N, C-alpha and C positions, 0 to 999 in steps of 0.2 A: 504494500500500500504506500501511498505518497507520504503518510505520516511516519511510517517506519523508515523510509528513505531519508526523510528530513532529520529524524532523530539520529540515524546512523551517520549522516553527514556532519551534524553538529558534534557528535562524539568524536569522530575522526579528526575534526579540525581543532576542537578545544580540549580534548582529553586523549591525545594520541596513545599514551601508555595504557590507559584503561581500554581503549578500543583494541589495541594489539592484544592485550590479555584476554579480551572477549573472543577475539579471533582464535587465539591459541586454545581456549576452552571449547569453542564450538566447532572448529575445524583445524585440529592440530597439524595433521600431515600437510595439507596444502599451504598452511600458513608458514610452517617451518621450511618447506621446500622453496616457496617463493622468496622468503627472507634470505635463504642461502643463495638463491639465484641473484637477488639484488646485490648482495655483498660481493659475489664473484664479478658481476657486471661493473659495479662501482670500482672494485679493485683494478679491473682491466682498464677502465677509463683513467684512473689515477696513474697507472703504469704508462699508458700511452701519452699522457700529458707530461710525465717525467722524462720520457724519451726525447721530448723537445724537438721533434721533426718539423714543427710549425704547420703541419698538415691537419686537416680535419680528422677527428677520431674515426678509426675504422669500425663502423657500426656493425658490420657483418662479424668481425672478430669479437666485438663486445657481446653480440647476440649469441655467439657460440659459447662464450664464457658463461653468460646468463643461463643458457640451456644446460650446460654441464653442472652449474651450481644447483639448478632445480633438481636435476637427476640425482646428484650426490646427496642433496638435502633430503630427498625422499628416501633414498637407500639408508642413509645414516640414521634418520628418524626411525625407520622401521627396525633397523638393527638394534638401536638402543632401547626401543620399546620392548622388543623381544628379550633382550638381555636383562632388562629390569624385571620382566615377568618371571624370570628363572629363580 
C-alpha cells in the first residue's frame, strides 16, 4: 500500500540503522548478500580511483565485483548459518 511505502521511505531516510536491522530480520540472506555486493563494488571503485588513470571508472568491472560480492555474500551467509546451527 502507499502508506507502507511512505513509512518505509521515511524509515530508510531518517533511521537508516533501524531500517537495515529491519531488513536483516525480515530478509537476512538477500540483505547480507546485497550488502556484501555493495562493499565489493565500492571497494573496486575506490581501487580504480586510487589507480589514478584519470579515466572514467570501468563500470563493467565494478558490476563484476558487485556480482561476485553478492554471490560470496550469499554463500558465506548460508555457510555461517549452517555452522551456527551445529
